[in-house]
TORKOL-4160 file (C-alpha; in steps of 0.2 Angstrom, whole numbers, padded with zeros to 4 digits, m for minus):
458
<pt num="1" X="m0624" Y="0778" Z="1891"/>
<pt num="2" X="m0610" Y="0767" Z="1892"/>
<pt num="3" X="m0606" Y="0757" Z="1907"/>
<pt num="4" X="m0589" Y="0765" Z="1907"/>
<pt num="5" X="m0578" Y="0758" Z="1922"/>
<pt num="6" X="m0590" Y="0743" Z="1924"/>
<pt num="7" X="m0580" Y="0728" Z="1925"/>
<pt num="8" X="m0586" Y="0710" Z="1920"/>
<pt num="9" X="m0580" Y="0696" Z="1928"/>
<pt num="10" X="m0576" Y="0680" Z="1920"/>
<pt num="11" X="m0578" Y="0677" Z="1901"/>
<pt num="12" X="m0589" Y="0666" Z="1893"/>
<pt num="13" X="m0579" Y="0658" Z="1879"/>
<pt num="14" X="m0562" Y="0662" Z="1872"/>
<pt num="15" X="m0560" Y="0656" Z="1853"/>
<pt num="16" X="m0543" Y="0660" Z="1844"/>
<pt num="17" X="m0542" Y="0679" Z="1845"/>
<pt num="18" X="m0561" Y="0680" Z="1850"/>
<pt num="19" X="m0567" Y="0683" Z="1868"/>
<pt num="20" X="m0585" Y="0681" Z="1870"/>
<pt num="21" X="m0596" Y="0689" Z="1885"/>
<pt num="22" X="m0613" Y="0688" Z="1890"/>
<pt num="23" X="m0623" Y="0699" Z="1899"/>
<pt num="24" X="m0617" Y="0716" Z="1893"/>
<pt num="25" X="m0627" Y="0730" Z="1889"/>
<pt num="26" X="m0626" Y="0747" Z="1880"/>
<pt num="27" X="m0611" Y="0743" Z="1871"/>
<pt num="28" X="m0605" Y="0749" Z="1854"/>
<pt num="29" X="m0596" Y="0744" Z="1839"/>
<pt num="30" X="m0577" Y="0747" Z="1838"/>
<pt num="31" X="m0577" Y="0751" Z="1857"/>
<pt num="32" X="m0560" Y="0746" Z="1865"/>
<pt num="33" X="m0562" Y="0734" Z="1878"/>
<pt num="34" X="m0548" Y="0733" Z="1891"/>
<pt num="35" X="m0545" Y="0713" Z="1897"/>
<pt num="36" X="m0536" Y="0709" Z="1912"/>
<pt num="37" X="m0528" Y="0692" Z="1912"/>
<pt num="38" X="m0526" Y="0681" Z="1928"/>
<pt num="39" X="m0508" Y="0687" Z="1930"/>
<pt num="40" X="m0513" Y="0705" Z="1931"/>
<pt num="41" X="m0508" Y="0710" Z="1913"/>
<pt num="42" X="m0519" Y="0723" Z="1904"/>
<pt num="43" X="m0523" Y="0718" Z="1885"/>
<pt num="44" X="m0533" Y="0728" Z="1873"/>
<pt num="45" X="m0547" Y="0723" Z="1861"/>
<pt num="46" X="m0561" Y="0730" Z="1850"/>
<pt num="47" X="m0579" Y="0725" Z="1851"/>
<pt num="48" X="m0582" Y="0716" Z="1834"/>
<pt num="49" X="m0600" Y="0711" Z="1837"/>
<pt num="50" X="m0614" Y="0715" Z="1847"/>
<pt num="51" X="m0631" Y="0708" Z="1852"/>
<pt num="52" X="m0643" Y="0713" Z="1866"/>
<pt num="53" X="m0634" Y="0705" Z="1879"/>
<pt num="54" X="m0618" Y="0698" Z="1871"/>
<pt num="55" X="m0601" Y="0705" Z="1865"/>
<pt num="56" X="m0589" Y="0697" Z="1854"/>
<pt num="57" X="m0572" Y="0705" Z="1856"/>
<pt num="58" X="m0555" Y="0703" Z="1846"/>
<pt num="59" X="m0540" Y="0704" Z="1855"/>
<pt num="60" X="m0526" Y="0715" Z="1849"/>
<pt num="61" X="m0511" Y="0705" Z="1857"/>
<pt num="62" X="m0520" Y="0687" Z="1856"/>
<pt num="63" X="m0528" Y="0677" Z="1869"/>
<pt num="64" X="m0514" Y="0666" Z="1875"/>
<pt num="65" X="m0516" Y="0664" Z="1895"/>
<pt num="66" X="m0534" Y="0671" Z="1897"/>
<pt num="67" X="m0546" Y="0660" Z="1906"/>
<pt num="68" X="m0564" Y="0661" Z="1906"/>
<pt num="69" X="m0566" Y="0661" Z="1925"/>
<pt num="70" X="m0551" Y="0671" Z="1930"/>
<pt num="71" X="m0551" Y="0686" Z="1917"/>
<pt num="72" X="m0559" Y="0703" Z="1918"/>
<pt num="73" X="m0566" Y="0714" Z="1905"/>
<pt num="74" X="m0570" Y="0732" Z="1905"/>
<pt num="75" X="m0579" Y="0742" Z="1890"/>
<pt num="76" X="m0571" Y="0760" Z="1889"/>
<pt num="77" X="m0585" Y="0768" Z="1880"/>
<pt num="78" X="m0572" Y="0775" Z="1867"/>
<pt num="79" X="m0566" Y="0771" Z="1850"/>
<pt num="80" X="m0546" Y="0767" Z="1847"/>
<pt num="81" X="m0535" Y="0782" Z="1850"/>
<pt num="82" X="m0515" Y="0785" Z="1848"/>
<pt num="83" X="m0505" Y="0796" Z="1855"/>
<pt num="84" X="m0498" Y="0809" Z="1844"/>
<pt num="85" X="m0483" Y="0820" Z="1846"/>
<pt num="86" X="m0467" Y="0826" Z="1837"/>
<pt num="87" X="m0458" Y="0814" Z="1846"/>
<pt num="88" X="m0465" Y="0800" Z="1837"/>
<pt num="89" X="m0454" Y="0804" Z="1820"/>
<pt num="90" X="m0442" Y="0791" Z="1820"/>
<pt num="91" X="m0450" Y="0779" Z="1830"/>
<pt num="92" X="m0455" Y="0761" Z="1826"/>
<pt num="93" X="m0472" Y="0757" Z="1833"/>
<pt num="94" X="m0486" Y="0744" Z="1832"/>
<pt num="95" X="m0503" Y="0745" Z="1822"/>
<pt num="96" X="m0511" Y="0753" Z="1838"/>
<pt num="97" X="m0497" Y="0765" Z="1842"/>
<pt num="98" X="m0487" Y="0756" Z="1856"/>
<pt num="99" X="m0467" Y="0757" Z="1852"/>
<pt num="100" X="m0460" Y="0741" Z="1845"/>
<pt num="101" X="m0442" Y="0749" Z="1846"/>
<pt num="102" X="m0439" Y="0744" Z="1862"/>
<pt num="103" X="m0440" Y="0763" Z="1868"/>
<pt num="104" X="m0452" Y="0769" Z="1881"/>
<pt num="105" X="m0470" Y="0776" Z="1876"/>
<pt num="106" X="m0471" Y="0792" Z="1868"/>
<pt num="107" X="m0473" Y="0806" Z="1881"/>
<pt num="108" X="m0489" Y="0816" Z="1876"/>
<pt num="109" X="m0505" Y="0820" Z="1882"/>
<pt num="110" X="m0512" Y="0824" Z="1865"/>
<pt num="111" X="m0524" Y="0807" Z="1858"/>
<pt num="112" X="m0532" Y="0807" Z="1842"/>
<pt num="113" X="m0547" Y="0794" Z="1837"/>
<pt num="114" X="m0540" Y="0783" Z="1824"/>
<pt num="115" X="m0556" Y="0786" Z="1813"/>
<pt num="116" X="m0554" Y="0802" Z="1807"/>
<pt num="117" X="m0565" Y="0810" Z="1793"/>
<pt num="118" X="m0561" Y="0813" Z="1775"/>
<pt num="119" X="m0556" Y="0831" Z="1768"/>
<pt num="120" X="m0571" Y="0841" Z="1765"/>
<pt num="121" X="m0571" Y="0844" Z="1746"/>
<pt num="122" X="m0575" Y="0862" Z="1749"/>
<pt num="123" X="m0559" Y="0864" Z="1761"/>
<pt num="124" X="m0547" Y="0855" Z="1748"/>
<pt num="125" X="m0532" Y="0864" Z="1738"/>
<pt num="126" X="m0529" Y="0857" Z="1720"/>
<pt num="127" X="m0513" Y="0847" Z="1720"/>
<pt num="128" X="m0500" Y="0857" Z="1710"/>
<pt num="129" X="m0483" Y="0854" Z="1715"/>
<pt num="130" X="m0471" Y="0843" Z="1708"/>
<pt num="131" X="m0463" Y="0829" Z="1719"/>
<pt num="132" X="m0446" Y="0822" Z="1714"/>
<pt num="133" X="m0444" Y="0804" Z="1718"/>
<pt num="134" X="m0429" Y="0801" Z="1709"/>
<pt num="135" X="m0435" Y="0787" Z="1699"/>
<pt num="136" X="m0438" Y="0792" Z="1679"/>
<pt num="137" X="m0450" Y="0781" Z="1676"/>
<pt num="138" X="m0461" Y="0788" Z="1689"/>
<pt num="139" X="m0454" Y="0807" Z="1688"/>
<pt num="140" X="m0454" Y="0809" Z="1670"/>
<pt num="141" X="m0470" Y="0798" Z="1663"/>
<pt num="142" X="m0481" Y="0797" Z="1680"/>
<pt num="143" X="m0476" Y="0812" Z="1689"/>
<pt num="144" X="m0483" Y="0812" Z="1707"/>
<pt num="145" X="m0489" Y="0828" Z="1714"/>
<pt num="146" X="m0490" Y="0833" Z="1732"/>
<pt num="147" X="m0507" Y="0830" Z="1740"/>
<pt num="148" X="m0510" Y="0816" Z="1727"/>
<pt num="149" X="m0516" Y="0798" Z="1730"/>
<pt num="150" X="m0505" Y="0787" Z="1718"/>
<pt num="151" X="m0505" Y="0768" Z="1721"/>
<pt num="152" X="m0494" Y="0755" Z="1715"/>
<pt num="153" X="m0501" Y="0740" Z="1708"/>
<pt num="154" X="m0489" Y="0724" Z="1710"/>
<pt num="155" X="m0487" Y="0706" Z="1711"/>
<pt num="156" X="m0481" Y="0693" Z="1721"/>
<pt num="157" X="m0463" Y="0692" Z="1721"/>
<pt num="158" X="m0461" Y="0710" Z="1713"/>
<pt num="159" X="m0450" Y="0724" Z="1719"/>
<pt num="160" X="m0464" Y="0734" Z="1726"/>
<pt num="161" X="m0454" Y="0735" Z="1742"/>
<pt num="162" X="m0438" Y="0740" Z="1736"/>
<pt num="163" X="m0447" Y="0754" Z="1726"/>
<pt num="164" X="m0456" Y="0760" Z="1740"/>
<pt num="165" X="m0441" Y="0762" Z="1751"/>
<pt num="166" X="m0432" Y="0771" Z="1738"/>
<pt num="167" X="m0446" Y="0784" Z="1735"/>
<pt num="168" X="m0448" Y="0784" Z="1754"/>
<pt num="169" X="m0428" Y="0789" Z="1755"/>
<pt num="170" X="m0428" Y="0800" Z="1740"/>
<pt num="171" X="m0445" Y="0810" Z="1738"/>
<pt num="172" X="m0443" Y="0828" Z="1739"/>
<pt num="173" X="m0452" Y="0844" Z="1734"/>
<pt num="174" X="m0442" Y="0852" Z="1720"/>
<pt num="175" X="m0447" Y="0869" Z="1722"/>
<pt num="176" X="m0445" Y="0872" Z="1741"/>
<pt num="177" X="m0432" Y="0858" Z="1743"/>
<pt num="178" X="m0440" Y="0852" Z="1758"/>
<pt num="179" X="m0440" Y="0835" Z="1761"/>
<pt num="180" X="m0455" Y="0823" Z="1766"/>
<pt num="181" X="m0458" Y="0816" Z="1783"/>
<pt num="182" X="m0462" Y="0799" Z="1780"/>
<pt num="183" X="m0476" Y="0790" Z="1789"/>
<pt num="184" X="m0474" Y="0770" Z="1783"/>
<pt num="185" X="m0488" Y="0758" Z="1788"/>
<pt num="186" X="m0486" Y="0740" Z="1785"/>
<pt num="187" X="m0501" Y="0728" Z="1787"/>
<pt num="188" X="m0498" Y="0709" Z="1788"/>
<pt num="189" X="m0480" Y="0708" Z="1781"/>
<pt num="190" X="m0469" Y="0696" Z="1786"/>
<pt num="191" X="m0455" Y="0699" Z="1798"/>
<pt num="192" X="m0441" Y="0700" Z="1784"/>
<pt num="193" X="m0451" Y="0712" Z="1774"/>
<pt num="194" X="m0452" Y="0722" Z="1791"/>
<pt num="195" X="m0434" Y="0720" Z="1793"/>
<pt num="196" X="m0428" Y="0725" Z="1776"/>
<pt num="197" X="m0437" Y="0742" Z="1778"/>
<pt num="198" X="m0430" Y="0746" Z="1795"/>
<pt num="199" X="m0413" Y="0742" Z="1789"/>
<pt num="200" X="m0415" Y="0751" Z="1772"/>
<pt num="201" X="m0420" Y="0767" Z="1782"/>
<pt num="202" X="m0407" Y="0764" Z="1795"/>
<pt num="203" X="m0393" Y="0762" Z="1783"/>
<pt num="204" X="m0398" Y="0778" Z="1772"/>
<pt num="205" X="m0400" Y="0787" Z="1789"/>
<pt num="206" X="m0418" Y="0791" Z="1784"/>
<pt num="207" X="m0425" Y="0782" Z="1799"/>
<pt num="208" X="m0423" Y="0798" Z="1808"/>
<pt num="209" X="m0437" Y="0805" Z="1796"/>
<pt num="210" X="m0449" Y="0790" Z="1796"/>
<pt num="211" X="m0462" Y="0785" Z="1808"/>
<pt num="212" X="m0466" Y="0767" Z="1806"/>
<pt num="213" X="m0482" Y="0758" Z="1811"/>
<pt num="214" X="m0479" Y="0739" Z="1809"/>
<pt num="215" X="m0494" Y="0725" Z="1810"/>
<pt num="216" X="m0485" Y="0710" Z="1807"/>
<pt num="217" X="m0491" Y="0693" Z="1799"/>
<pt num="218" X="m0494" Y="0685" Z="1814"/>
<pt num="219" X="m0502" Y="0700" Z="1823"/>
<pt num="220" X="m0522" Y="0699" Z="1824"/>
<pt num="221" X="m0534" Y="0704" Z="1809"/>
<pt num="222" X="m0542" Y="0718" Z="1820"/>
<pt num="223" X="m0525" Y="0727" Z="1822"/>
<pt num="224" X="m0522" Y="0727" Z="1804"/>
<pt num="225" X="m0537" Y="0737" Z="1800"/>
<pt num="226" X="m0531" Y="0751" Z="1813"/>
<pt num="227" X="m0514" Y="0751" Z="1806"/>
<pt num="228" X="m0518" Y="0763" Z="1792"/>
<pt num="229" X="m0530" Y="0773" Z="1801"/>
<pt num="230" X="m0517" Y="0775" Z="1815"/>
<pt num="231" X="m0504" Y="0780" Z="1804"/>
<pt num="232" X="m0515" Y="0792" Z="1795"/>
<pt num="233" X="m0521" Y="0800" Z="1810"/>
<pt num="234" X="m0501" Y="0804" Z="1815"/>
<pt num="235" X="m0500" Y="0810" Z="1797"/>
<pt num="236" X="m0514" Y="0822" Z="1800"/>
<pt num="237" X="m0507" Y="0829" Z="1816"/>
<pt num="238" X="m0490" Y="0831" Z="1808"/>
<pt num="239" X="m0497" Y="0839" Z="1791"/>
<pt num="240" X="m0511" Y="0851" Z="1799"/>
<pt num="241" X="m0505" Y="0854" Z="1816"/>
<pt num="242" X="m0485" Y="0855" Z="1813"/>
<pt num="243" X="m0487" Y="0861" Z="1795"/>
<pt num="244" X="m0476" Y="0847" Z="1787"/>
<pt num="245" X="m0477" Y="0838" Z="1771"/>
<pt num="246" X="m0480" Y="0820" Z="1774"/>
<pt num="247" X="m0479" Y="0806" Z="1761"/>
<pt num="248" X="m0489" Y="0791" Z="1768"/>
<pt num="249" X="m0485" Y="0773" Z="1761"/>
<pt num="250" X="m0497" Y="0761" Z="1765"/>
<pt num="251" X="m0492" Y="0741" Z="1761"/>
<pt num="252" X="m0500" Y="0729" Z="1758"/>
<pt num="253" X="m0518" Y="0736" Z="1755"/>
<pt num="254" X="m0522" Y="0719" Z="1749"/>
<pt num="255" X="m0518" Y="0712" Z="1767"/>
<pt num="256" X="m0528" Y="0724" Z="1772"/>
<pt num="257" X="m0544" Y="0720" Z="1763"/>
<pt num="258" X="m0541" Y="0701" Z="1767"/>
<pt num="259" X="m0542" Y="0706" Z="1785"/>
<pt num="260" X="m0557" Y="0716" Z="1781"/>
<pt num="261" X="m0565" Y="0700" Z="1774"/>
<pt num="262" X="m0561" Y="0691" Z="1788"/>
<pt num="263" X="m0569" Y="0700" Z="1801"/>
<pt num="264" X="m0583" Y="0703" Z="1790"/>
<pt num="265" X="m0585" Y="0684" Z="1789"/>
<pt num="266" X="m0584" Y="0683" Z="1810"/>
<pt num="267" X="m0599" Y="0695" Z="1809"/>
<pt num="268" X="m0609" Y="0685" Z="1797"/>
<pt num="269" X="m0610" Y="0700" Z="1785"/>
<pt num="270" X="m0617" Y="0695" Z="1767"/>
<pt num="271" X="m0602" Y="0695" Z="1756"/>
<pt num="272" X="m0600" Y="0702" Z="1739"/>
<pt num="273" X="m0586" Y="0700" Z="1725"/>
<pt num="274" X="m0576" Y="0686" Z="1729"/>
<pt num="275" X="m0582" Y="0685" Z="1747"/>
<pt num="276" X="m0576" Y="0704" Z="1751"/>
<pt num="277" X="m0590" Y="0714" Z="1760"/>
<pt num="278" X="m0600" Y="0726" Z="1750"/>
<pt num="279" X="m0593" Y="0740" Z="1759"/>
<pt num="280" X="m0576" Y="0738" Z="1753"/>
<pt num="281" X="m0576" Y="0753" Z="1742"/>
<pt num="282" X="m0582" Y="0766" Z="1755"/>
<pt num="283" X="m0570" Y="0757" Z="1768"/>
<pt num="284" X="m0556" Y="0760" Z="1755"/>
<pt num="285" X="m0562" Y="0777" Z="1752"/>
<pt num="286" X="m0562" Y="0782" Z="1770"/>
<pt num="287" X="m0543" Y="0779" Z="1770"/>
<pt num="288" X="m0538" Y="0787" Z="1753"/>
<pt num="289" X="m0549" Y="0802" Z="1755"/>
<pt num="290" X="m0538" Y="0807" Z="1770"/>
<pt num="291" X="m0524" Y="0813" Z="1758"/>
<pt num="292" X="m0523" Y="0830" Z="1751"/>
<pt num="293" X="m0521" Y="0848" Z="1756"/>
<pt num="294" X="m0531" Y="0860" Z="1764"/>
<pt num="295" X="m0532" Y="0878" Z="1759"/>
<pt num="296" X="m0525" Y="0890" Z="1773"/>
<pt num="297" X="m0515" Y="0877" Z="1780"/>
<pt num="298" X="m0496" Y="0875" Z="1775"/>
<pt num="299" X="m0495" Y="0855" Z="1777"/>
<pt num="300" X="m0501" Y="0841" Z="1765"/>
<pt num="301" X="m0502" Y="0822" Z="1765"/>
<pt num="302" X="m0498" Y="0813" Z="1749"/>
<pt num="303" X="m0503" Y="0793" Z="1749"/>
<pt num="304" X="m0493" Y="0779" Z="1740"/>
<pt num="305" X="m0504" Y="0765" Z="1743"/>
<pt num="306" X="m0495" Y="0748" Z="1738"/>
<pt num="307" X="m0506" Y="0732" Z="1734"/>
<pt num="308" X="m0501" Y="0715" Z="1727"/>
<pt num="309" X="m0515" Y="0710" Z="1714"/>
<pt num="310" X="m0518" Y="0691" Z="1715"/>
<pt num="311" X="m0513" Y="0681" Z="1700"/>
<pt num="312" X="m0508" Y="0699" Z="1693"/>
<pt num="313" X="m0526" Y="0701" Z="1690"/>
<pt num="314" X="m0528" Y="0721" Z="1688"/>
<pt num="315" X="m0548" Y="0717" Z="1689"/>
<pt num="316" X="m0547" Y="0709" Z="1705"/>
<pt num="317" X="m0559" Y="0720" Z="1717"/>
<pt num="318" X="m0545" Y="0728" Z="1727"/>
<pt num="319" X="m0535" Y="0734" Z="1713"/>
<pt num="320" X="m0552" Y="0738" Z="1704"/>
<pt num="321" X="m0560" Y="0749" Z="1717"/>
<pt num="322" X="m0544" Y="0756" Z="1722"/>
<pt num="323" X="m0542" Y="0763" Z="1705"/>
<pt num="324" X="m0559" Y="0772" Z="1705"/>
<pt num="325" X="m0554" Y="0781" Z="1721"/>
<pt num="326" X="m0536" Y="0786" Z="1718"/>
<pt num="327" X="m0528" Y="0797" Z="1703"/>
<pt num="328" X="m0519" Y="0785" Z="1694"/>
<pt num="329" X="m0508" Y="0771" Z="1696"/>
<pt num="330" X="m0490" Y="0763" Z="1694"/>
<pt num="331" X="m0491" Y="0746" Z="1688"/>
<pt num="332" X="m0477" Y="0735" Z="1688"/>
<pt num="333" X="m0474" Y="0723" Z="1673"/>
<pt num="334" X="m0470" Y="0704" Z="1677"/>
<pt num="335" X="m0462" Y="0702" Z="1659"/>
<pt num="336" X="m0451" Y="0717" Z="1662"/>
<pt num="337" X="m0446" Y="0711" Z="1679"/>
<pt num="338" X="m0441" Y="0695" Z="1671"/>
<pt num="339" X="m0430" Y="0705" Z="1659"/>
<pt num="340" X="m0422" Y="0710" Z="1676"/>
<pt num="341" X="m0428" Y="0727" Z="1673"/>
<pt num="342" X="m0428" Y="0739" Z="1690"/>
<pt num="343" X="m0440" Y="0746" Z="1694"/>
<pt num="344" X="m0450" Y="0737" Z="1681"/>
<pt num="345" X="m0464" Y="0750" Z="1678"/>
<pt num="346" X="m0476" Y="0746" Z="1665"/>
<pt num="347" X="m0475" Y="0760" Z="1652"/>
<pt num="348" X="m0493" Y="0760" Z="1644"/>
<pt num="349" X="m0505" Y="0755" Z="1659"/>
<pt num="350" X="m0497" Y="0767" Z="1671"/>
<pt num="351" X="m0505" Y="0783" Z="1673"/>
<pt num="352" X="m0505" Y="0799" Z="1684"/>
<pt num="353" X="m0520" Y="0809" Z="1682"/>
<pt num="354" X="m0513" Y="0825" Z="1690"/>
<pt num="355" X="m0497" Y="0824" Z="1681"/>
<pt num="356" X="m0502" Y="0838" Z="1668"/>
<pt num="357" X="m0505" Y="0850" Z="1684"/>
<pt num="358" X="m0489" Y="0848" Z="1691"/>
<pt num="359" X="m0475" Y="0848" Z="1676"/>
<pt num="360" X="m0471" Y="0861" Z="1663"/>
<pt num="361" X="m0466" Y="0880" Z="1664"/>
<pt num="362" X="m0461" Y="0887" Z="1682"/>
<pt num="363" X="m0463" Y="0870" Z="1689"/>
<pt num="364" X="m0452" Y="0856" Z="1680"/>
<pt num="365" X="m0446" Y="0861" Z="1662"/>
<pt num="366" X="m0457" Y="0868" Z="1647"/>
<pt num="367" X="m0454" Y="0853" Z="1638"/>
<pt num="368" X="m0457" Y="0840" Z="1650"/>
<pt num="369" X="m0477" Y="0837" Z="1645"/>
<pt num="370" X="m0472" Y="0836" Z="1627"/>
<pt num="371" X="m0457" Y="0823" Z="1629"/>
<pt num="372" X="m0468" Y="0813" Z="1641"/>
<pt num="373" X="m0482" Y="0812" Z="1628"/>
<pt num="374" X="m0469" Y="0808" Z="1614"/>
<pt num="375" X="m0461" Y="0795" Z="1624"/>
<pt num="376" X="m0478" Y="0787" Z="1627"/>
<pt num="377" X="m0482" Y="0787" Z="1609"/>
<pt num="378" X="m0466" Y="0779" Z="1603"/>
<pt num="379" X="m0466" Y="0766" Z="1617"/>
<pt num="380" X="m0484" Y="0763" Z="1611"/>
<pt num="381" X="m0479" Y="0759" Z="1594"/>
<pt num="382" X="m0464" Y="0748" Z="1600"/>
<pt num="383" X="m0477" Y="0737" Z="1608"/>
<pt num="384" X="m0487" Y="0735" Z="1591"/>
<pt num="385" X="m0470" Y="0733" Z="1581"/>
<pt num="386" X="m0465" Y="0719" Z="1594"/>
<pt num="387" X="m0482" Y="0709" Z="1593"/>
<pt num="388" X="m0479" Y="0709" Z="1573"/>
<pt num="389" X="m0462" Y="0704" Z="1576"/>
<pt num="390" X="m0467" Y="0689" Z="1585"/>
<pt num="391" X="m0478" Y="0684" Z="1570"/>
<pt num="392" X="m0467" Y="0689" Z="1555"/>
<pt num="393" X="m0451" Y="0689" Z="1562"/>
<pt num="394" X="m0438" Y="0704" Z="1566"/>
<pt num="395" X="m0430" Y="0702" Z="1548"/>
<pt num="396" X="m0446" Y="0707" Z="1538"/>
<pt num="397" X="m0448" Y="0723" Z="1549"/>
<pt num="398" X="m0446" Y="0740" Z="1539"/>
<pt num="399" X="m0431" Y="0751" Z="1543"/>
<pt num="400" X="m0442" Y="0764" Z="1553"/>
<pt num="401" X="m0449" Y="0748" Z="1562"/>
<pt num="402" X="m0431" Y="0743" Z="1566"/>
<pt num="403" X="m0426" Y="0759" Z="1572"/>
<pt num="404" X="m0443" Y="0759" Z="1584"/>
<pt num="405" X="m0436" Y="0741" Z="1591"/>
<pt num="406" X="m0420" Y="0749" Z="1595"/>
<pt num="407" X="m0428" Y="0763" Z="1604"/>
<pt num="408" X="m0439" Y="0751" Z="1613"/>
<pt num="409" X="m0423" Y="0743" Z="1619"/>
<pt num="410" X="m0414" Y="0759" Z="1624"/>
<pt num="411" X="m0429" Y="0765" Z="1633"/>
<pt num="412" X="m0430" Y="0750" Z="1644"/>
<pt num="413" X="m0412" Y="0749" Z="1646"/>
<pt num="414" X="m0407" Y="0767" Z="1649"/>
<pt num="415" X="m0423" Y="0777" Z="1653"/>
<pt num="416" X="m0433" Y="0765" Z="1664"/>
<pt num="417" X="m0419" Y="0755" Z="1671"/>
<pt num="418" X="m0408" Y="0762" Z="1685"/>
<pt num="419" X="m0401" Y="0758" Z="1702"/>
<pt num="420" X="m0411" Y="0755" Z="1720"/>
<pt num="421" X="m0399" Y="0769" Z="1726"/>
<pt num="422" X="m0399" Y="0779" Z="1711"/>
<pt num="423" X="m0407" Y="0796" Z="1715"/>
<pt num="424" X="m0410" Y="0804" Z="1697"/>
<pt num="425" X="m0414" Y="0824" Z="1696"/>
<pt num="426" X="m0429" Y="0828" Z="1685"/>
<pt num="427" X="m0415" Y="0836" Z="1673"/>
<pt num="428" X="m0406" Y="0820" Z="1671"/>
<pt num="429" X="m0422" Y="0811" Z="1668"/>
<pt num="430" X="m0428" Y="0824" Z="1654"/>
<pt num="431" X="m0409" Y="0820" Z="1647"/>
<pt num="432" X="m0411" Y="0803" Z="1647"/>
<pt num="433" X="m0429" Y="0804" Z="1638"/>
<pt num="434" X="m0421" Y="0815" Z="1625"/>
<pt num="435" X="m0407" Y="0803" Z="1622"/>
<pt num="436" X="m0419" Y="0789" Z="1619"/>
<pt num="437" X="m0429" Y="0800" Z="1606"/>
<pt num="438" X="m0413" Y="0805" Z="1596"/>
<pt num="439" X="m0414" Y="0786" Z="1589"/>
<pt num="440" X="m0429" Y="0790" Z="1579"/>
<pt num="441" X="m0431" Y="0801" Z="1564"/>
<pt num="442" X="m0435" Y="0820" Z="1568"/>
<pt num="443" X="m0450" Y="0817" Z="1557"/>
<pt num="444" X="m0458" Y="0804" Z="1569"/>
<pt num="445" X="m0457" Y="0816" Z="1585"/>
<pt num="446" X="m0472" Y="0825" Z="1581"/>
<pt num="447" X="m0478" Y="0829" Z="1598"/>
<pt num="448" X="m0463" Y="0839" Z="1600"/>
<pt num="449" X="m0463" Y="0858" Z="1596"/>
<pt num="450" X="m0450" Y="0865" Z="1582"/>
<pt num="451" X="m0442" Y="0876" Z="1597"/>
<pt num="452" X="m0441" Y="0861" Z="1607"/>
<pt num="453" X="m0433" Y="0850" Z="1593"/>
<pt num="454" X="m0421" Y="0864" Z="1590"/>
<pt num="455" X="m0415" Y="0865" Z="1608"/>
<pt num="456" X="m0413" Y="0848" Z="1613"/>
<pt num="457" X="m0413" Y="0835" Z="1596"/>
<pt num="458" X="m0403" Y="0846" Z="1586"/>
């Protein structure tokens, strides 16, 4: 039985964002704590660690102004909850659902526990519907499917924020011509990054369709851990109660994992790889597995987590474990970025495991699976020939190899490269792919059928 309503006068110690209380009992992990400052303002915190008589509380809004003698704390006996309602669409909130846009609190009696459960595998409906993002390197080569979890693996300084904003502005279901409602969660981002997203959505008018949960770099670590859970809780309300299609963009998952490591260290938990807690895999899975479709319900949650790989290391624990849980990855390439290719989506490491089920006859176009396969095969050959040319010189290449080099340059310049505000239909993306393949001899296009070659190549 929790001491709900029992108020503890005085704090034992205040250390940075942490508050220590002595003499408490029957308190649970992750309980919400209300701390009243000497000036009467109410602040929220969360139980980080407990012993028989002591509790450690991490504050959501800092400890400035708190005193050990004149402050009071009350344990609510419940975990973190957020208000949910359709009125939240178009709002900018902090990581725990409080307004950041200067508008009043959301007027709703509906409150949900942020620690929602993963979707039961038995109730899941297999993702099959093609999502058009308007970005050729995704739509044509690494297709996103409704209900999928498809992360973007990036590096410091790469344009993952621009790509995320472009997808949020342009994503739509092709078959039903329905735009997604966007739930955007940013963890530990700098103010200028948060401002970029807000300005981007306001300029395009997409802000009316976007709900933003922003936890900035100077916000407490514990808020960074709550932010994606708050966003997913609201997304579940929109998808499975309001019947909407929701695209959830989470950035940056590396910041989330750094906060998890920081909190685990404060709890004196035994570290695992690179200091991250041993439960990093299951913690990430508890977020990613909240995406999908539920049989019998019209709505859906599609997830695009973004993570920056430290030192561009794809074997780092965060991208490594994310790759095991999700259904593919979009990998951004540093070399392409330095050649001013936008978006710098790497052709070969990128993969969408559900692509085959969302494209083809009745979904995009009959030739889509074969042209994507042929482009992958041809670009793979380009990589081999470029490596050879670096050793023997391009003058020594065979005429066919030189054609492949020409194809590679055209593919990067006209298929992959596009403008930040350029929204290509799938027909335009397929046409760009065929235009690139026309550089190669017909005999090299062995992954395409004779009928497709006659219709689109000849």
